[in-house]
C-alpha positions as CSV (number, residue, x, y, z in Angstrom):
1,M,51.2,68.3,136.0
2,T,54.2,67.8,138.6
3,S,54.7,64.9,136.5
4,F,55.2,67.5,133.2
5,K,57.2,69.9,135.0
6,T,59.5,67.8,136.4
7,F,60.0,66.5,132.9
8,L,60.6,70.3,131.4
9,K,63.2,71.0,134.2
10,T,65.2,67.9,132.9
11,G,65.7,70.1,129.1
12,H,65.2,73.6,128.1
13,G,60.8,74.3,127.4
14,P,61.5,77.2,125.3
15,T,63.1,75.5,122.7
16,L,60.8,73.1,122.8
17,F,58.1,75.6,122.3
18,A,60.3,77.2,119.5
19,A,60.8,73.9,118.1
20,F,57.1,73.1,117.8
21,L,56.0,76.3,116.7
22,Y,58.3,76.2,113.6
23,F,57.3,72.8,113.3
24,S,53.5,73.7,113.2
25,F,53.9,76.6,110.4
26,S,56.2,75.0,108.4
27,C,54.2,72.1,108.4
28,C,51.1,74.0,107.8
29,I,52.7,75.8,104.9
30,W,54.3,72.1,103.2
31,V,50.4,71.0,102.6
32,L,49.2,74.1,101.3
33,N,48.3,72.7,97.9
34,G,46.4,69.6,99.3
35,A,44.4,72.2,100.8
36,M,43.7,73.9,97.9
37,A,43.6,71.3,95.8
38,P,40.0,71.4,95.2
39,F,40.5,75.4,93.7
40,I,43.5,74.5,92.2
41,G,42.2,71.4,90.3
42,E,39.2,73.7,89.3
43,T,40.9,76.4,87.8
44,F,43.7,74.1,85.8
45,D,40.8,71.5,84.9
46,L,43.0,68.9,85.9
47,S,42.3,65.0,85.8
48,P,42.7,62.4,88.9
49,A,46.4,61.5,87.8
50,Q,47.6,65.4,87.2
51,K,46.4,65.9,91.2
52,G,47.9,62.6,92.5
53,L,51.3,63.7,90.8
54,M,50.8,68.3,92.3
55,L,50.1,66.6,95.5
56,S,53.0,64.3,95.4
57,V,55.3,67.2,94.9
58,P,55.8,69.5,97.6
59,I,55.8,66.0,100.0
60,I,58.7,64.5,97.5
61,A,60.8,67.4,97.4
62,G,60.4,68.1,100.7
63,A,61.5,64.8,101.5
64,L,64.7,64.9,99.5
65,M,65.3,68.0,101.3
66,R,65.2,66.9,104.6
67,F,69.0,65.5,105.3
68,P,70.8,68.4,103.4
69,L,69.4,70.3,106.0
70,G,70.0,67.8,109.0
71,I,73.4,68.3,107.4
72,L,73.6,71.8,107.1
73,S,72.6,72.3,110.9
74,Q,75.8,70.2,111.7
75,Y,77.9,72.8,110.6
76,I,76.0,75.9,111.3
77,G,74.0,74.8,114.1
78,R,70.7,73.7,114.1
79,K,69.2,77.4,115.4
80,N,70.5,78.6,112.4
81,A,69.4,76.3,110.4
82,T,66.0,76.9,111.3
83,L,66.0,80.3,110.5
84,V,67.9,79.9,106.5
85,E,65.0,77.9,105.8
86,M,62.1,80.1,107.4
87,G,63.7,82.5,105.1
88,L,63.8,80.4,101.8
89,I,60.0,80.1,103.0
90,A,59.2,83.3,102.7
91,V,60.8,83.7,99.3
92,A,59.1,80.7,97.9
93,M,55.8,82.2,98.9
94,L,56.2,85.4,97.5
95,F,57.1,83.3,94.2
96,G,53.7,81.4,93.6
97,F,51.7,84.9,94.8
98,F,53.4,86.0,92.1
99,F,54.0,84.0,89.6
100,V,51.9,81.0,89.7
101,K,50.2,80.8,85.8
102,S,49.9,77.3,84.5
103,F,50.3,73.9,85.7
104,N,53.7,73.9,85.4
105,D,54.0,77.2,87.6
106,L,51.9,75.0,90.1
107,L,54.7,71.9,90.1
108,A,57.6,74.6,90.4
109,M,55.7,75.9,93.0
110,G,55.3,72.0,94.4
111,V,58.5,72.2,94.7
112,L,59.3,75.2,96.9
113,L,56.9,74.1,99.1
114,G,59.0,71.0,99.6
115,I,61.4,74.0,101.5
116,A,58.4,73.9,104.4
117,G,58.2,70.1,104.6
118,A,62.6,69.6,105.1
119,S,62.2,71.5,108.8
120,F,61.8,67.7,110.1
121,G,65.0,65.7,111.5
122,V,65.9,69.6,112.4
123,A,63.2,70.5,114.3
124,L,62.6,67.7,116.5
125,S,66.6,67.2,117.5
126,L,66.4,71.4,118.3
127,G,63.7,70.8,120.8
128,S,64.5,67.3,122.7
129,G,68.0,68.2,122.0
130,W,68.3,69.3,125.9
131,F,66.6,65.9,127.1
132,P,67.8,62.7,128.6
133,P,67.3,59.8,126.6
134,Q,64.5,59.0,129.1
135,H,62.6,61.4,128.2
136,K,63.2,62.0,124.3
137,G,60.2,60.3,122.8
138,L,58.3,62.5,125.0
139,A,59.8,66.0,123.8
140,M,60.1,64.8,120.3
141,G,56.4,63.8,120.4
142,L,55.9,67.4,121.4
143,V,58.1,68.8,118.5
144,G,56.2,66.5,116.3
145,A,52.7,67.7,117.5
146,G,53.6,70.5,114.9
147,N,51.7,67.9,112.5
148,V,49.0,69.7,113.7
149,G,49.9,72.9,111.3
150,T,48.4,70.3,108.9
151,A,45.5,70.3,110.2
152,V,45.4,74.0,110.6
153,S,45.9,74.6,106.7
154,V,42.9,72.3,105.9
155,L,41.0,74.2,107.7
156,V,42.4,77.7,107.6
157,A,43.6,78.1,103.8
158,P,40.1,76.7,101.9
159,P,38.2,79.7,103.6
160,L,41.0,82.2,102.8
161,A,40.8,80.9,99.0
162,Q,37.7,80.9,98.9
163,W,37.6,84.5,100.5
164,L,40.7,86.3,98.7
165,G,41.8,84.0,95.9
166,W,43.4,80.7,96.1
167,Q,47.3,82.5,95.2
168,A,46.6,85.1,97.8
169,V,47.5,82.5,100.5
170,Y,50.5,82.4,99.4
171,G,51.5,86.1,100.5
172,V,49.3,85.2,104.2
173,A,51.6,82.8,104.3
174,A,54.5,84.3,103.3
175,G,53.9,87.0,106.5
176,A,52.2,84.1,108.8
177,I,56.2,82.4,108.2
178,L,58.0,85.8,110.6
179,L,56.8,84.7,113.3
180,P,58.1,81.6,114.1
181,M,61.5,83.3,113.0
182,I,61.1,85.7,115.7
183,V,60.1,83.1,118.7
184,M,63.2,81.0,117.5
185,I,65.6,84.3,117.7
186,L,64.3,85.0,120.4
187,F,63.6,81.5,122.2
188,A,65.5,78.8,121.2
189,K,69.3,78.0,122.6
190,E,70.8,75.5,120.6
191,P,71.5,71.8,122.3
192,P,74.6,71.0,123.6
193,D,74.2,67.6,122.6
194,I,76.1,66.8,120.0
195,D,79.6,65.8,119.2
196,S,81.3,68.5,117.6
197,H,84.6,66.9,116.7
198,A,82.4,63.5,115.2
199,S,83.6,63.3,111.7
200,F,81.2,63.0,108.3
201,R,81.6,59.5,108.4
202,E,80.3,59.1,111.7
203,H,77.6,61.5,111.5
204,I,76.3,59.4,108.4
205,A,76.8,56.2,109.9
206,C,73.3,55.5,109.3
207,L,73.2,55.7,105.9
208,F,75.0,52.4,105.7
209,E,73.2,50.6,108.7
210,K,70.3,47.5,108.2
211,D,68.6,49.6,110.7
212,G,68.6,53.1,109.1
213,W,66.8,51.7,106.1
214,V,64.2,49.7,108.9
215,F,63.4,53.0,110.6
216,S,63.1,54.8,107.2
217,L,60.9,52.2,106.0
218,I,58.4,52.5,108.9
219,Y,58.3,55.5,109.2
220,G,57.3,56.0,105.4
221,V,54.0,53.7,106.3
222,T,53.2,56.3,109.3
223,F,54.7,59.0,108.3
224,G,54.5,58.6,104.6
225,G,50.8,57.7,105.4
226,F,49.7,61.2,107.5
227,I,50.8,63.4,105.5
228,G,50.4,61.7,102.1
229,L,46.6,61.3,103.3
230,T,45.9,64.7,104.6
231,T,47.6,66.4,101.5
232,F,44.6,64.2,99.5
233,L,41.6,63.8,101.3
234,P,40.6,67.4,100.8
235,S,40.4,66.2,97.0
236,Y,38.8,62.8,98.5
237,Y,36.2,64.1,100.3
238,Y,35.3,65.9,97.5
239,D,35.2,63.9,94.6
240,Q,33.6,60.7,96.5
241,F,31.0,62.7,98.5
242,G,30.4,65.9,97.0
243,V,30.9,68.2,100.3
244,S,31.9,71.7,99.4
245,K,35.6,72.8,99.0
246,V,35.4,74.5,102.7
247,Q,33.8,70.9,103.9
248,A,36.0,69.2,102.4
249,G,39.0,70.8,104.6
250,Q,37.7,70.6,107.7
251,L,36.5,66.7,107.4
252,T,39.9,66.1,106.6
253,M,41.2,68.9,109.8
254,L,39.6,66.6,111.6
255,A,41.4,63.0,110.9
256,A,44.6,65.5,111.1
257,F,44.7,66.9,114.0
258,M,44.0,63.1,115.7
259,G,47.1,62.3,114.1
260,A,49.0,65.6,115.0
261,A,47.8,65.1,118.9
262,V,48.3,61.7,119.2
263,R,51.9,62.0,118.6
264,I,52.6,63.7,122.1
265,V,51.2,60.4,123.5
266,G,52.3,57.9,120.9
267,G,56.7,59.3,122.2
268,W,54.9,59.0,126.2
269,I,53.7,55.5,125.9
270,S,56.9,54.8,124.1
271,D,58.8,56.0,126.8
272,R,57.3,53.4,129.0
273,W,55.9,51.0,126.8
274,G,58.1,50.7,124.4
275,G,58.5,51.4,121.0
276,V,59.0,48.5,118.4
277,N,55.6,47.2,120.6
278,T,53.8,50.3,120.3
279,L,54.3,50.4,116.7
280,T,53.3,46.8,116.1
281,L,50.2,48.5,117.9
282,V,49.7,50.7,114.9
283,L,50.4,48.7,111.9
284,T,48.5,46.4,112.4
285,V,45.6,49.5,112.7
286,V,46.1,50.7,110.2
287,A,46.3,48.4,108.0
288,G,42.8,47.2,108.9
289,G,41.6,50.7,108.8
290,L,42.6,51.8,105.4
291,V,41.2,48.8,104.3
292,L,38.1,49.9,106.0
293,V,38.3,52.9,104.2
294,G,38.9,52.0,101.1
295,I,35.4,49.3,100.5
296,S,33.0,51.7,102.8
297,S,33.4,54.7,100.2
298,S,29.6,54.9,100.0
299,S,29.6,56.6,103.4
300,L,30.7,59.9,104.9
301,V,30.3,59.4,108.6
302,L,31.9,55.5,108.8
303,T,34.9,57.0,106.6
304,T,35.5,60.0,108.4
305,L,35.5,57.9,112.0
306,L,37.5,55.5,110.2
307,L,40.1,57.7,108.8
308,I,40.7,59.8,112.5
309,A,41.1,56.4,114.1
310,C,43.8,55.4,111.3
311,F,44.9,59.3,111.8
312,A,45.3,58.7,115.3
313,A,47.1,55.2,115.0
314,L,49.9,57.6,112.7
315,G,50.4,59.7,114.3
316,A,51.4,57.6,117.5
317,G,53.7,55.6,115.1
318,N,55.7,58.7,114.0
319,G,55.4,59.5,117.9
320,A,56.8,56.0,118.6
321,L,59.4,55.7,115.8
322,F,61.0,58.6,117.0
323,Q,61.4,57.5,120.6
324,L,63.9,54.6,119.5
325,V,66.1,56.8,116.4
326,P,67.8,58.7,120.3
327,L,68.3,55.8,121.5
328,R,70.0,54.1,118.7
329,W,71.8,57.1,117.3
330,P,72.4,59.3,120.4
331,A,75.4,61.2,119.2
332,S,73.6,62.1,115.6
333,T,70.0,62.8,116.3
334,A,69.9,65.5,113.7
335,V,71.0,63.7,110.8
336,A,69.9,59.6,111.9
337,G,66.4,62.1,112.2
338,S,66.8,63.9,108.6
339,M,68.3,60.9,107.4
340,I,64.7,58.6,108.2
341,G,62.3,61.4,107.3
342,E,64.0,62.1,104.4
343,I,63.7,58.5,102.6
344,G,60.3,57.3,105.2
345,A,58.8,60.7,104.1
346,L,59.2,59.5,100.4
347,G,55.9,57.1,101.2
348,G,54.1,60.6,101.2
349,G,54.4,60.8,98.5
350,L,52.9,57.5,96.7
351,V,50.1,58.3,97.9
352,P,48.6,61.1,96.1
353,N,50.1,59.2,93.5
354,A,48.5,55.8,94.0
355,M,44.8,57.5,94.9
356,G,45.1,59.0,91.9
357,L,45.9,56.2,89.1
358,S,43.4,54.1,91.0
359,K,40.8,56.6,90.8
360,Q,41.6,56.8,86.8
361,Y,42.6,53.8,85.8
362,L,40.8,51.3,87.6
363,G,37.7,53.1,88.2
364,S,37.8,53.4,92.1
365,Y,39.8,55.2,95.0
366,T,39.7,51.3,97.2
367,W,42.5,49.9,95.3
368,G,44.8,52.8,96.9
369,F,43.9,52.3,100.8
370,V,44.0,48.8,99.7
371,F,47.6,49.0,98.4
372,F,49.3,51.2,101.6
373,A,47.2,48.9,103.6
374,L,49.8,45.9,102.5
375,L,52.7,48.1,103.1
376,S,51.8,48.5,106.2
377,L,51.4,44.7,106.9
378,V,55.2,43.9,105.4
379,M,56.8,46.7,107.5
380,L,54.7,45.0,110.6
381,G,56.9,41.8,109.8
382,V,59.9,43.3,109.0
383,M,60.5,45.0,112.3
384,R,59.0,41.6,114.4
385,V,62.5,40.2,112.6
386,M,64.7,43.2,113.1
387,Q,63.3,43.4,117.1
388,I,65.4,40.6,118.3
389,R,68.8,41.5,117.3
390,W,67.6,45.5,118.8
391,T,66.9,44.7,122.0
392,R,69.6,42.8,122.4
393,T,71.8,45.7,121.5
394,W,71.1,48.8,122.4
395,A,67.0,48.6,123.4
396,E,65.4,46.5,126.3
397,K,62.6,44.4,125.4
398,G,59.6,46.1,123.3
399,G,62.0,49.2,122.6
400,R,63.2,50.7,126.4
401,A,65.4,52.7,126.9
402,R,68.0,50.8,128.3
403,T,68.9,51.9,131.5
404,A,72.9,50.5,131.4
405,P,74.7,49.8,127.7
406,A,74.5,46.4,126.5
407,P,77.1,44.1,126.4
408,S,77.1,43.9,122.8
409,A,75.9,47.5,122.3
410,V,80.0,49.1,121.4
411,K,79.9,47.2,117.7
412,Y,77.0,49.9,117.1
413,A,79.7,52.6,118.1
414,A,81.7,54.4,115.4
415,P,85.5,53.3,116.8
416,R,87.6,56.6,117.7
417,K,91.2,56.2,116.5
418,T,94.3,56.5,119.3
419,A,97.6,58.6,119.0
420,R,99.4,55.8,117.4
421,Q,97.1,54.7,114.9
422,R,96.3,58.1,113.7
């Protein structure tokens, strides 16, 4: 407890809490269609492929909106950017409540749900911006634990949909988003960690570097797997095991909650053990666990236990990767995080589609799980090759924060022009 109090004193606790709450509510709303998929599927009589498309649209839309929100935050401030986004979320939820009448309307609603999914990079940068490099992993892990909002969604939305009707849940969400808005206004303060004089090119430099793309693809497995599986699992439990719609949400909640909670641990462990070391273990566990899930589809208990283990690894992986981001891009964490979040989250859009197509054309969900397991192994190999250079330039062995700059790290910083060069 003493060390945690010391950690809080190195930054700004109220901003950390406001960022966590904002991200939690955003995640909750982002996966609403997945949480209510059994109800929606019955209403529109959707095929497995149509379900996969419906579930992937919010994930893809949210991924594509992350980077623009990160750019906006550079110009109006991260706190202001969160308030703009939450206002748009409220409007989007009202659209869902009043106007979703067909499958095409549902796809349009999926795009609007993506507004909530854009929150990730700004939330993490806002919450961790007050903390020094050696504590950013834990700070980002605490904010990233707002992924627990996905667990709340799959737990709360199905009973509400059964009681009020699934469209009414959008109306409830429109009112609920006011709470994090009020907390953000009253308690959050804009962090001082961004160089406001950096050029646009310097802010988006990660887009033109191999490291940015490698981080994004790894994140496509860790966070993409987390959000994609969370969105898909209510439908999987309902179709594969014949449980009730509410029970399907409750079973999904067990895994999603574990993934969100362990994200904090992933950031904390990575500060000490190193993000690269943590991700090595994570990707190995995910690959093995997903293969076992695919071949154990006749046992509800075994499937649930394996999914909890997989989600724990995915959550730790999310925390581990974003322990590395501020080490690699210390002056533009918000934009780098948004870019990585944008491209990485697109991996989540693959999951529902892969599962739906596997079921519709191959007769089983197994090959969807195997496909994602293979992606995990590919990214493990890529990371192990790249980490050789990382630990020679901007990170200590295993991916820990450097206590002093590496001699060769200068080539990773955008050079500033002298007065004579200007």
